[in-house]
N, C-alpha and C positions, 0 to 999 in steps of 0.2 A: 541924375537922381541920386539921393543919399538916403539910406535907411539906418536908423540907430535905435537900440533898445533903451528904454527908460530904466535906469538903474535905481536900486534902493527901495523898490516898492515893498511894503510889508505884506504879511499874510492877510488876505482879505477875509472878512467875516460878514455875516448878514447885517445889513443896515449901513455898511460903510458907504461913504460918499466917494465913489470911484474917481470922479472928476477932480475932487480936491486932492486925493492921493496922488494922482498923476501930475497935477500942477505943482504940488509940493516936492515930489521927487525930481521933476525937471529943474525946479529952482535950486535944489540942493546940489545938482550936478552942473549948475551954471548954464542951463538951457531954458528956453521958453518957447511956447507955441508961436509960429509965424504964419502969416496969411498964406493959404495954399497948402498947408500941412494936411496930411491924412493920418489919423490916429487909428492904428489897428490894435484891437484888444482881444485877448484870448477869451473864448466863451466861458471858460471855467471861472474866472474871477467875476464875470458879469453874473453868472448863475449864483455864485456864492454871495455876492453883495445883495442879490434879490431874494435870498433865502430859498433858492430852488434846490433844497436838500431833503432827502428822505432817509430816516433811520431804518436800516434793514430790520432791526429787531421789532419795529412797530408794524411791519407788513404781514398781513395774513393772506397767503396765496389762495386763489380760487381753484376749483377743480380743473378749469381750462389751463391755468398757469402750471399746475402740477403735471398735466398731460404734455404740454409743450416743453416743460423743463426736462421731462424724461427723454424726449426726442433730441433736444439740442444739447443736453448735458450741462445745464446751468442751474443755479440755485432757484427754486420756485419763487422765492420772495423777490429776487431780482427780475425774474420773468414777469411777475405781476406788476412791478414798477414800470417795466418797459411797455406792457400792454396798456396800462393806465394812461400813458403819454403817447399812444399811437392811434392812428386812424385804421390801419389794416396791416396785416402781415403780408410781405411781398415774397419772401423766400425763407425757408428754414431747413436746416439739416444739422448733423452733429457739429457742435461748436460754432454754429452760425445762426443768427436770427436777424434778418433784414426786414425793417418795417418802414411804413410811411409815418413819420413822427407827426404830432398834432399840427405843427406849423407847415407841414407838407414836404419836409425834407426826407428823402429816401436814404436811409443809412442803417448801419449795424446798431442794434440795441437801442434805437431811438436816441442815440447820443448819450445814453446813460452810462456812467462809469465811476470808478473809484479813484482814478489817477489824480494826483495833486489835491486830494481831499484828505485832510489830516486825520489819521486814525486816533481813537481815544478822545482827543479834544473835540472832534466833530462826531463822536459816538458811532463810528462805523457807518458813515453816511454815504449815500449815492448822490451824485450831482446830476440833475436833469438839465436839458437845454433851457434857455430862457423861454418864458411863455410866449413872448413876442419879441424876437431879437431885433426886428426893425424898429419897434417902439423903444427898445432899450438903447439902440444906437442913436435915435432921434433925441431921446432924453439926455444922453451923455453929451451929445453935440451941443445942445442948448445950455447945459450946465457949464461946459467948458467955455462957451461963449460968454456966459454970465461972469465967470471968474476971471477971464483973461482979456475980454474984448476981441478975441480972435475966434471965428466960427469955423473950426476945421471940419473936414469930412471925417466920418467915423465908419470903420468896418469892424464887425464882430466876426472873428474867424474860429473855425473848429477844424479838427483833423478828421477827414473822411477817407475811407477806402474807395477804390474804383472797381467796378464789375469786371473790367477787362485788363486791368494792370495791377501788378503787385506793389504794395506799399501805400501808406497814407500820404495825403497832401493837404495843405491848408486851403480851406474854402471859406467863402463868405456866407454866413447864415443871417446876417443883419447888416444894414448899411444906411447911411443918411448923408446927404450932401454931395452925392456923386451918382453918375449913371452907372449901374452895375454892368450893363451890357451896352457896348458901343456898336450900333448897327452901321456897318460900312457898305451896305448894299447901295449901289448907284455910284460909289466912288470908282476911280480908275487906278489900275496898277501902273508899274513903270513903263509898260509898253502900250498903255492906252486902253487895255481891255477893261470892260465894266465888271465890277464885282457883283455877283448875283446871289451869293449865299454867305458872305462873310459877316458874322456877328461875333465880336470879341468880348469875352467875359472878363473885363478888366478888374472887377471886384475880386474874382477868384485869383487872378494873376497877382494882384497886390497882396492878397491874403497869403498866397503861397510864398511870395518873396519874404514877407514878414515872418512867416513860420520858420524860415531858415535861421533867423536870429532868435526867435522864441525858443526853439528846441522842443523836444518831446518828453524829456524826463525831469532832471533836477536842476535845470539851468536857472529857473526863477526869473525869467524875463517875459512877463505876460503882456507887455505893452511895447509896441514899436511905432516910431514916428517915420513916416515916408515924407521926404521933403524934395521938392523939385520936379515932381511928376506933372507933366503938362496935361491937364484934364481935357478930354475931347469936348467939343461944343455939342453936348447932348443934354437932355432933360434929366435931372436927378430922379431916382426911383428907388423903391425898397428892394431889398435882396430877393424878396419873393418873386420879383420879375424874372429871376433866373430860372425858376422852376419850369420844367417842360410839362405842359398839360398831359394828363394820362392818355388822351386821344391821339397825341403826337408821339407817345412813347412806344416805339415798335418792339421793345423787349419785354414790357410788362404784360 
């Protein structure tokens, strides 16, 4: 299996055709999509292309946002943006606001942040997660197929923290054309024992691998091609299939 970052992508702005930018950047570096490729795209450029940006100066915080901001130590306007894109607050304390984002992802600040959003030019904006990252992945996949004749799998990844481990890791918040979870229950191990609880989240594993190349700061590599991964024989599904239902969540 080989992974490589797509070089030469410009700064993405609302309305950009991401698929065209990716195809053009690949061509400029002597590459092209091949059958079986998986295209991993950073959430931030998807959000920017879809105009999922909010100007902080335009936000009027509610009394609830003011109260929460005093507890967590954040700008009340930022808290309001987080609340507006959340279903519920899961945990909060000084410096931490964990919520269930509108699409069901449990994460800090509903995924809202300023990193890699250009100040001044983008008027001190906050970037939100895509409204429906699975739909975004499906649309990008279809457009890439239209432009190239190759229909790759697509993963939209984001950096999330973990409740029990230090450090962020790339995870899939949207996907199309691949099974996000490979259910291996019923298969047998090297010694013939039947697997009874093995479900491998291959979408997250591929997203994390791509994140090593994307980086977290000024690398400027928001698209990574995964080539040569042998997809399991399982039915493709959206990334939302990864979400553990609340009734199965023993920690919430």
